[in-house]
C-alpha positions as CSV (number, residue, x, y, z in Angstrom):
1,M,45.3,44.5,90.2
2,N,49.0,43.7,90.8
3,R,51.0,46.8,89.9
4,Y,54.4,45.1,90.3
5,G,55.8,47.9,92.5
6,I,55.8,50.4,89.6
7,H,55.1,53.1,92.2
8,L,58.4,52.3,93.9
9,W,60.7,52.1,90.9
10,G,58.8,53.6,88.0
11,D,59.4,57.3,88.8
12,D,56.4,58.1,86.6
13,N,58.3,57.0,83.5
14,F,55.9,54.2,82.9
15,I,52.2,53.8,83.9
16,I,49.5,51.1,83.7
17,E,46.4,52.0,81.8
18,N,43.7,49.6,80.4
19,G,45.7,46.6,81.4
20,V,48.9,47.5,79.6
21,V,52.2,49.3,80.4
22,K,52.5,52.6,78.7
23,V,55.3,55.1,78.3
24,N,54.3,58.2,80.4
25,Y,55.3,60.7,77.7
26,G,54.0,62.3,74.6
27,D,51.1,60.3,73.1
28,K,51.7,57.6,75.8
29,P,52.3,54.6,73.5
30,S,52.0,51.1,75.1
31,L,55.1,48.9,75.2
32,I,53.1,46.2,73.4
33,E,52.3,48.7,70.5
34,L,56.0,49.5,70.2
35,I,57.0,45.8,70.2
36,S,54.4,44.9,67.7
37,K,55.6,47.7,65.3
38,I,59.2,46.3,65.4
39,R,58.1,42.7,65.0
40,E,56.1,43.6,61.9
41,D,59.4,43.6,60.1
42,G,60.3,40.1,61.2
43,H,62.4,40.9,64.3
44,R,62.0,38.2,66.9
45,G,63.6,37.2,70.1
46,P,64.4,39.7,72.9
47,L,64.2,43.5,72.2
48,L,65.9,46.4,74.0
49,L,63.9,49.6,73.9
50,R,65.9,52.8,74.8
51,F,64.1,56.0,75.7
52,P,66.4,59.0,75.2
53,H,63.8,61.3,76.8
54,I,64.2,59.5,80.1
55,T,68.0,60.0,79.9
56,E,67.4,63.7,79.3
57,K,65.0,63.8,82.2
58,Q,67.6,62.3,84.5
59,I,70.2,64.8,83.4
60,D,67.8,67.7,83.8
61,K,66.9,66.4,87.3
62,L,70.5,66.1,88.4
63,Y,71.5,69.6,87.3
64,T,68.3,71.3,88.4
65,T,68.4,69.7,91.9
66,F,72.1,70.6,92.5
67,N,71.7,74.1,91.2
68,K,68.7,74.6,93.5
69,S,70.8,73.5,96.5
70,I,73.6,75.8,95.4
71,K,71.2,78.7,95.3
72,E,69.6,77.8,98.6
73,Y,72.9,77.8,100.5
74,D,74.4,80.7,98.6
75,Y,77.2,78.4,97.5
76,K,79.9,80.1,95.5
77,G,81.1,77.0,93.6
78,T,79.4,75.5,90.5
79,F,77.9,72.1,89.8
80,N,79.4,70.0,87.0
81,A,78.9,66.4,85.9
82,V,80.5,63.8,83.7
83,F,79.0,60.5,82.5
84,P,81.3,57.4,83.2
85,L,81.5,55.6,79.9
86,K,82.0,52.2,81.6
87,V,78.3,52.3,82.5
88,N,77.1,52.2,78.9
89,Q,79.3,52.9,75.8
90,F,76.7,51.8,73.2
91,P,76.1,54.4,70.5
92,N,72.3,54.1,70.6
93,F,72.5,55.2,74.2
94,L,75.5,57.5,74.2
95,F,74.8,59.8,71.3
96,P,71.4,60.9,72.6
97,L,73.0,61.4,76.1
98,I,75.7,63.7,74.7
99,E,73.1,65.7,72.8
100,S,70.8,66.0,75.8
101,G,73.7,67.2,78.0
102,E,75.1,69.9,75.7
103,K,73.1,72.7,77.3
104,Y,74.7,71.9,80.7
105,N,78.2,71.2,79.3
106,Y,77.7,67.6,80.6
107,G,81.0,65.8,80.0
108,L,82.4,62.2,79.9
109,E,84.6,60.2,82.1
110,A,87.0,57.6,80.7
111,G,88.6,54.7,82.4
112,S,90.6,53.2,79.6
113,K,92.3,54.2,76.3
114,A,89.4,53.1,74.2
115,E,87.0,55.1,76.3
116,L,89.3,58.1,76.2
117,I,89.3,57.9,72.4
118,L,85.5,57.9,72.5
119,A,85.5,61.0,74.7
120,M,88.0,62.8,72.4
121,A,85.8,62.1,69.4
122,Y,82.3,62.8,70.8
123,N,82.5,64.9,73.9
124,N,80.8,68.3,73.9
125,E,83.5,70.8,73.1
126,E,83.0,73.0,76.2
127,A,82.3,70.1,78.5
128,P,84.9,68.5,80.9
129,I,86.6,65.2,80.4
130,T,87.9,63.3,83.4
131,V,90.2,60.3,83.2
132,N,90.2,57.7,86.0
133,G,91.7,54.3,86.4
134,F,95.3,53.1,86.0
135,K,97.2,54.6,83.2
136,D,100.3,53.8,81.1
137,K,102.4,56.3,79.2
138,E,100.3,56.0,76.1
139,M,97.2,56.8,77.9
140,I,98.8,59.9,79.5
141,I,100.0,61.0,76.0
142,L,96.4,60.7,74.8
143,G,95.4,63.1,77.7
144,F,98.0,65.6,76.4
145,I,96.6,65.2,72.9
146,A,93.0,65.8,74.2
147,K,94.3,69.0,75.8
148,T,95.8,70.0,72.5
149,M,92.4,69.5,70.9
150,G,91.1,72.2,73.3
151,Y,89.3,69.9,75.8
152,N,89.0,70.8,79.5
153,I,90.6,67.4,80.5
154,T,91.7,66.3,84.0
155,L,94.0,63.2,84.4
156,T,93.2,61.8,87.9
157,I,96.3,60.2,89.5
158,E,95.8,56.8,91.0
159,G,99.5,56.3,92.0
160,L,102.7,58.3,92.2
161,K,104.1,56.5,89.2
162,E,101.4,58.1,87.0
163,L,102.4,61.5,88.2
164,E,106.0,60.9,87.5
165,T,105.0,59.8,83.9
166,I,103.0,63.0,83.4
167,V,106.1,65.0,84.4
168,E,108.1,62.9,81.9
169,V,105.7,63.4,79.0
170,S,105.5,67.1,79.8
171,N,109.2,67.4,79.4
172,E,109.4,65.1,76.4
173,Y,106.6,66.6,74.2
174,D,105.8,70.1,73.1
175,M,102.2,69.9,74.3
176,E,100.3,71.7,77.0
177,C,99.9,69.6,80.2
178,P,96.3,68.6,81.1
179,N,94.8,69.4,84.4
180,I,95.8,67.0,87.2
181,G,93.6,65.5,89.8
182,L,94.5,63.4,92.8
183,R,92.3,60.5,93.7
184,V,92.3,60.3,97.5
185,R,91.9,57.1,99.4
186,L,89.6,58.0,102.2
187,H,89.2,56.3,105.5
188,S,85.4,56.5,104.9
189,G,83.8,53.6,103.1
190,G,80.4,53.4,101.3
191,S,77.3,51.3,101.8
192,G,75.6,48.6,99.7
193,V,77.0,46.0,97.4
194,W,79.9,48.1,96.1
195,A,81.0,49.5,99.5
196,K,84.5,48.1,99.0
197,S,85.1,50.7,96.3
198,G,85.8,53.1,99.1
199,G,87.7,52.9,102.4
200,I,91.3,52.7,103.4
201,D,91.8,49.3,101.8
202,S,90.2,50.3,98.5
203,K,91.8,49.5,95.1
204,F,92.2,53.1,94.0
205,G,93.6,56.4,95.4
206,L,96.5,57.9,97.3
207,S,97.1,57.7,101.0
208,S,97.7,60.8,103.1
209,T,101.4,60.3,102.8
210,E,101.2,59.8,99.1
211,I,99.1,63.0,98.7
212,L,101.9,64.9,100.4
213,E,104.5,63.2,98.2
214,A,102.5,64.0,95.1
215,F,102.3,67.7,96.1
216,G,106.0,67.7,96.6
217,I,106.6,66.2,93.1
218,L,104.3,68.9,91.6
219,K,106.1,71.6,93.5
220,N,109.6,70.4,92.6
221,N,108.6,70.4,88.9
222,D,106.9,73.8,89.0
223,M,103.5,72.1,88.2
224,V,101.4,73.0,91.2
225,D,99.3,75.2,89.0
226,K,98.1,72.1,87.2
227,L,96.5,70.6,90.3
228,T,92.9,71.5,89.9
229,M,90.9,68.6,91.4
230,I,90.7,66.0,94.1
231,H,88.5,63.0,93.5
232,F,87.0,60.3,95.7
233,H,84.5,57.5,95.2
234,I,83.1,55.4,98.0
235,G,80.9,53.0,96.1
236,S,78.2,52.6,93.5
237,A,74.5,52.6,94.5
238,M,74.8,53.8,98.1
239,N,71.6,52.8,99.9
240,T,72.2,55.2,102.8
241,I,73.7,58.7,102.7
242,A,75.6,58.7,106.0
243,P,78.9,57.4,104.6
244,L,78.9,60.1,101.9
245,K,78.6,62.8,104.6
246,K,81.6,61.4,106.3
247,A,83.6,61.2,103.0
248,L,82.6,64.8,102.2
249,R,84.0,66.0,105.5
250,E,87.2,64.1,105.1
251,S,87.8,65.2,101.4
252,G,86.7,68.7,102.3
253,H,89.5,69.0,104.8
254,I,92.0,67.5,102.4
255,Y,91.0,70.1,99.8
256,A,91.2,73.0,102.2
257,E,94.7,72.0,103.5
258,L,96.1,71.6,100.0
259,K,94.7,75.0,99.2
260,Q,96.5,76.4,102.3
261,M,99.7,74.6,101.2
262,G,99.7,76.6,98.0
263,A,97.5,74.7,95.5
264,T,96.0,78.0,94.3
265,N,94.3,76.5,91.2
266,L,92.8,73.6,93.1
267,E,89.1,74.5,92.7
268,N,87.2,71.2,92.2
269,I,86.1,68.2,94.3
270,N,84.8,65.2,92.3
271,I,82.6,63.1,94.6
272,G,82.5,60.2,92.1
273,G,79.3,58.2,91.7
274,G,77.2,56.4,94.2
275,L,73.8,58.0,93.6
276,A,71.4,55.1,93.7
277,I,68.1,54.4,92.0
278,E,65.3,52.2,93.4
279,Y,65.4,48.7,91.8
280,S,63.1,47.0,94.3
281,Q,59.5,46.1,93.5
282,F,58.6,45.3,97.1
283,E,60.1,47.9,99.5
284,R,62.2,51.1,99.4
285,T,65.9,50.2,99.7
286,R,67.3,53.7,99.0
287,S,66.8,55.8,102.2
288,Y,67.4,59.2,100.7
289,S,66.1,61.4,97.9
290,L,68.1,63.3,95.2
291,E,67.2,66.5,97.1
292,E,68.7,65.2,100.3
293,F,71.8,64.0,98.4
294,S,72.5,67.4,96.8
295,N,71.7,69.4,99.9
296,D,74.1,67.3,102.0
297,V,76.9,67.7,99.5
298,V,76.5,71.4,99.1
299,F,75.9,72.1,102.8
300,T,78.9,70.0,104.0
301,L,81.4,71.4,101.5
302,N,80.1,74.9,102.2
303,F,80.5,74.5,106.0
304,I,84.1,73.2,105.7
305,A,85.2,75.9,103.3
306,K,84.0,78.6,105.6
307,Q,85.5,76.8,108.6
308,K,88.8,76.6,106.9
309,G,88.6,80.1,105.3
310,V,88.9,78.8,101.6
311,K,86.8,79.2,98.5
312,E,84.0,76.7,98.1
313,P,85.1,74.0,95.6
314,N,83.2,73.4,92.3
315,I,81.3,70.1,92.6
316,F,81.7,67.3,90.1
317,T,79.7,64.1,90.1
318,E,80.0,60.9,88.0
319,S,76.5,59.5,88.7
320,G,76.3,57.0,85.8
321,R,73.7,54.5,87.1
322,F,71.3,57.3,88.0
323,I,71.5,58.7,84.5
324,A,71.5,55.4,82.5
325,A,69.6,52.7,84.2
326,P,66.0,54.0,83.9
327,S,66.2,54.6,80.1
328,T,66.3,51.0,78.9
329,V,63.7,48.2,79.0
330,L,64.3,44.6,77.9
331,I,61.2,42.9,76.5
332,T,61.2,39.1,76.2
333,P,58.6,36.9,74.7
334,V,57.4,33.8,76.6
335,L,58.1,30.7,74.5
336,E,56.5,28.0,76.6
337,L,55.0,27.2,80.0
338,F,56.5,24.1,81.3
339,S,53.6,23.5,83.7
340,S,51.1,23.3,80.8
341,E,50.9,19.6,81.3
342,Y,49.0,20.3,84.6
343,E,45.7,21.0,82.9
344,K,42.4,19.2,83.4
345,E,42.5,17.7,79.9
346,N,45.8,15.9,80.9
347,L,44.0,13.8,83.5
348,L,44.0,10.1,82.7
349,L,41.5,8.9,85.3
350,K,40.7,5.2,85.5
351,D,37.4,3.6,85.9
352,T,38.5,2.8,89.4
353,N,41.0,5.1,91.1
354,P,42.8,4.8,94.4
355,P,40.9,6.5,97.3
356,L,43.4,9.5,97.5
357,I,43.0,10.2,93.8
358,K,39.2,10.2,94.2
359,E,39.4,12.5,97.2
360,L,41.6,14.9,95.3
361,Y,39.1,15.0,92.4
362,D,36.3,15.7,94.9
363,L,38.3,18.5,96.5
364,Y,38.8,20.1,93.1
365,N,35.1,19.9,92.1
366,E,33.7,21.0,95.5
367,M,36.1,23.8,96.4
368,K,34.5,27.2,97.3
369,E,36.0,30.4,98.5
370,E,35.4,29.6,102.2
371,T,37.0,26.2,101.8
372,A,39.8,27.1,99.4
373,L,42.6,27.3,101.9
374,E,41.6,24.2,103.8
375,F,41.2,22.1,100.6
376,M,44.5,23.3,99.3
377,H,46.3,22.2,102.4
378,D,44.5,18.8,102.2
379,A,45.5,18.5,98.5
380,L,49.2,19.0,99.3
381,D,49.0,16.4,102.1
382,H,47.3,14.0,99.8
383,L,50.0,14.6,97.1
384,E,52.8,13.8,99.6
385,S,51.0,10.6,100.6
386,V,50.6,9.6,96.9
387,L,54.3,10.1,96.3
388,T,55.1,8.0,99.2
389,L,52.8,5.2,98.0
390,F,54.5,5.4,94.5
391,D,57.9,5.0,96.1
392,L,56.6,1.9,97.9
393,G,55.2,0.5,94.7
394,Y,51.5,0.6,95.7
395,I,50.3,2.9,93.0
396,D,51.4,3.3,89.3
397,L,52.8,6.2,87.2
398,Q,49.3,7.1,85.9
399,D,48.0,7.5,89.5
400,R,51.0,9.7,90.3
401,S,50.4,11.9,87.3
402,N,46.8,12.3,88.2
403,A,47.7,13.3,91.7
404,E,50.2,15.9,90.6
405,I,47.8,17.4,88.1
406,L,44.9,17.6,90.6
407,A,47.1,19.1,93.3
408,H,48.2,21.8,90.9
409,L,44.7,22.5,89.7
410,I,43.4,22.8,93.3
411,T,46.2,25.2,94.1
412,K,45.5,27.4,91.1
413,K,41.8,27.3,91.7
414,A,42.3,28.3,95.4
415,I,44.5,31.3,94.4
416,Q,41.8,32.4,91.9
417,L,39.1,32.2,94.6
418,L,41.1,33.9,97.3
419,S,41.8,37.6,97.4
420,L,45.3,39.1,96.9
421,K,45.7,39.7,100.7
422,D,45.9,36.0,101.1
423,Y,49.0,35.7,99.0
424,T,51.3,35.9,102.1
425,E,49.6,32.7,103.4
426,L,50.0,31.0,100.1
427,K,53.8,31.6,99.7
428,R,54.7,28.3,101.3
429,I,52.5,26.4,98.9
430,N,53.6,28.4,95.9
431,E,57.2,27.4,96.5
432,K,56.1,23.8,95.9
433,I,53.9,24.3,92.9
434,Q,55.3,26.8,90.4
435,E,54.9,27.6,86.8
436,K,58.1,27.6,84.7
437,Y,58.1,30.4,82.0
438,L,60.6,29.8,79.2
439,L,61.8,33.2,77.9
440,N,63.5,33.8,74.6
441,F,66.6,35.5,76.0
442,S,69.9,34.9,77.8
443,I,70.3,36.0,81.4
444,F,74.1,36.0,80.9
445,Q,73.8,38.3,77.9
446,S,71.0,40.7,79.0
447,L,71.0,40.6,82.8
448,P,74.6,39.7,83.8
449,D,74.4,41.5,87.1
450,F,71.5,39.3,88.2
451,W,73.6,36.2,87.6
452,G,76.8,37.7,88.9
453,I,75.8,39.7,92.0
454,D,72.1,38.9,92.5
455,Q,71.1,42.4,91.3
456,E,67.3,42.9,91.5
457,F,65.6,44.2,88.4
458,P,61.9,45.0,88.2
459,V,60.1,42.5,86.1
460,M,56.4,42.5,85.0
461,P,54.1,41.5,82.1
462,I,53.5,44.3,79.8
463,T,49.9,43.2,79.1
464,H,47.0,41.5,81.0
465,L,47.4,43.9,83.9
466,D,43.7,44.3,84.2
467,K,43.5,40.6,85.2
468,K,44.6,38.9,88.4
469,P,47.9,37.0,88.1
470,T,47.5,33.6,89.6
471,R,50.7,31.7,88.7
472,S,53.7,31.7,91.0
473,A,56.5,32.0,88.4
474,S,60.0,30.8,87.9
475,L,61.7,32.3,84.8
476,W,64.0,30.2,82.6
477,D,66.2,31.6,79.8
478,I,67.2,29.5,76.8
479,T,70.8,29.0,77.6
480,C,72.1,25.5,78.3
481,D,73.0,26.4,81.9
482,S,71.1,25.7,85.1
483,D,72.1,29.2,86.3
484,G,70.0,30.7,83.6
485,E,67.0,30.9,85.9
486,I,65.2,33.5,88.1
487,E,63.8,31.3,90.8
488,F,60.5,32.0,92.6
489,D,61.3,33.8,95.8
490,S,58.6,33.6,98.5
491,K,60.0,36.8,100.1
492,K,59.8,38.6,96.8
493,P,57.2,36.6,94.9
494,L,56.5,37.0,91.2
495,Y,53.0,36.1,90.0
496,L,52.2,36.0,86.3
497,H,49.1,35.2,84.3
498,D,47.5,32.0,83.2
499,V,47.8,32.3,79.4
500,D,47.3,30.0,76.5
501,L,50.3,30.6,74.3
502,E,48.7,28.8,71.4
503,K,46.1,31.6,71.3
504,E,48.0,34.7,72.4
505,E,51.4,36.1,73.0
506,Y,52.7,37.1,76.4
507,F,55.7,39.4,77.0
508,L,57.7,40.2,80.1
509,G,59.5,43.5,80.6
510,F,62.7,43.9,82.6
511,F,63.2,47.5,83.6
512,L,66.1,49.7,84.7
513,V,68.6,47.7,82.7
514,G,70.4,50.7,81.0
515,A,73.4,50.7,83.4
516,Y,76.2,48.1,82.9
517,Q,74.1,45.3,81.5
518,D,74.8,46.0,77.8
519,I,78.5,46.1,78.1
520,L,78.9,43.4,80.7
521,G,76.7,41.0,78.8
522,M,78.6,37.8,77.7
523,K,78.2,35.6,74.7
524,H,77.5,32.5,76.9
525,N,76.2,29.7,74.5
526,L,77.1,32.3,71.8
527,F,73.9,34.3,72.2
528,S,74.3,37.8,70.9
529,H,73.2,41.2,72.0
530,P,69.4,41.6,71.5
531,T,67.9,43.7,68.7
532,E,67.6,47.2,70.0
533,A,66.0,50.5,69.1
534,D,65.5,54.1,70.3
535,V,62.0,55.3,70.9
536,V,62.0,59.0,70.2
537,F,59.1,61.5,70.3
538,K,58.5,64.0,67.6
539,N,55.5,66.3,68.1
540,D,54.6,64.0,71.0
541,S,54.3,61.0,68.7
542,A,56.5,58.0,69.3
543,Q,58.8,56.8,66.5
544,I,61.2,53.9,66.3
545,K,64.7,55.1,65.4
546,N,68.2,53.6,65.1
547,L,67.1,50.0,64.9
548,L,70.1,47.7,65.4
549,K,69.5,44.1,64.6
550,S,70.8,41.3,66.8
551,Q,74.0,39.7,65.4
552,K,73.8,36.8,63.0
553,I,75.3,33.5,64.0
554,I,78.1,33.8,61.5
555,D,79.0,37.3,62.9
556,V,79.1,36.0,66.5
557,L,81.5,33.3,65.4
558,E,83.7,35.8,63.6
559,D,83.7,37.9,66.7
560,I,85.4,35.1,68.6
561,D,88.0,34.8,65.9
562,Y,86.8,32.0,63.7
563,D,87.8,32.1,60.1
564,V,84.3,32.2,58.7
565,I,85.4,31.6,55.1
566,D,87.1,28.4,56.3
567,L,84.1,27.5,58.5
568,K,81.7,27.8,55.5
569,S,84.0,25.9,53.3
570,R,84.1,23.0,55.8
571,L,80.3,22.9,56.1
572,K,79.9,22.9,52.4
573,S,82.4,20.1,51.9
574,K,80.7,17.9,54.5
575,L,77.5,18.2,52.5
576,H,79.4,17.0,49.4
577,K,78.6,20.3,47.7
578,N,74.8,19.6,47.9
579,N,73.9,23.2,47.0
580,K,70.2,22.9,47.9
581,I,70.8,21.8,51.5
582,Y,73.8,24.2,51.8
583,K,71.5,27.1,50.9
584,M,69.2,26.1,53.7
585,L,72.2,25.9,56.1
586,D,73.6,29.2,54.9
587,K,70.2,30.9,55.6
588,F,70.4,29.6,59.2
589,I,73.9,30.7,59.9
590,N,73.0,34.2,58.6
591,D,70.1,34.5,61.0
592,T,69.8,35.5,64.7
593,T,71.1,33.4,67.5
594,Y,67.7,33.4,69.3
595,L,65.0,30.9,69.0
596,K,62.0,31.2,66.7
597,T,58.5,29.9,66.9
598,T,55.5,30.8,64.8
599,K,54.7,33.6,67.2
600,S,58.0,34.6,69.0
């Protein structure tokens, strides 16, 4: 049975039982049961399932692991965390996160005015707010207002101009100044795709000279007591931990020296994000555990504080991907198999066939397990010969079609006869003969990081898992764009099942899509956000909550600033006020953007 690497990326959140994927929680509902329940009400197209209990599990794990390290090393500082809103601002995700984090005073991080407004409205009252990113005067005033509301808010300075603006606002308004943090531009860089987030040439942070200048500005304006935090970030999803250790040593020394210079209220080091999760279905790409991560952070900062004779700093993290990604699954129905024409009933054999066609037919009928690999190689050689003969005009289109169908059937039969261990030897062949699965979703809307940066996401069927998958699969989305495809990769092959879509439905699940994908998704071809729902457990029983329907076509058009009243008027006038046909048209424009079939 192909388990699709669930032991690598699943973290016991999902399990395979009786041929289906189940949620490993409560009454262990299967994903197909949950999908079927939602579809009973007529919802079609792709579906996003959010699992708030997984978010809560990640929050618990983060705090528990760090607090264990703090106890083990007799560390005098505390552990704190904030969730970076840029990772996922959608209310169906965010509200359960805020509720789950209340017991820890889990806070929010904002990187824009809109995000700061969200934090000011919904953050837990006792929890911290940190504000990163470039800021204008209005954003800084918002920080002062948040402080007036009673929030423990820290404005992290990205440049000296921002600090000067804070001084200006403090003098101009009768409001208490928020805490101030300095983002430091470390020499140390990160690892992985986002390594450029750190290092001496990174976009954000103050150089050593600017840190000294900033301290001078604070001192000259009698505001040194407002400096409470230094912050660094060396890149998201670090695949190794060595760069973090180096960054911790560097930032630890900066912290200690600022303390010795007179920053008496400086008590916090924010280590940013970077805590990776495992996306791969084929091999481990993250070379450290959460326990190693937390132990290294606590040990390193503890060592430097003792070495420098200063108090250990409180530790802050902004680990958004670790918290958000595992909680969300995208489920997509398969609309069509574009290789369905390669079936035995599609053969159009003649009374007298060319010798190569006859040989292919004999190979198909006589193949056994011991001859499967040999016959498959022969079939591919014969197919190449037939294509050459077609180019030269010696055989006709009917013969070519028969050769393609037979070669495909022989390959599929060989895979069925051979055991899974032989897949490696079959990769070369599978690259030539693939099945094209058309899925009712948009890669650009639902998996933008796959399209943009080749981010890997675990993908697997959610049923049929007690059967051997025999089809080497390429996945097509429904956008009118050739980039809307997940191609078959012989190094990371995806095999799916041979299904008859006229008789049964077949769904694929894309896992770990809770971080960034929702908010980065684009309306390419004007496909909207999928229908989504929270799956919550009450008395261990799964319930569908907070169902949010996919946008209607007319709403998508309004989103991109069309005057929908004018649009409808134009459509109606072009139909010469034929109300019967216009009612049909109006029904369509008030329906979802995704495709519909009798099943999907």
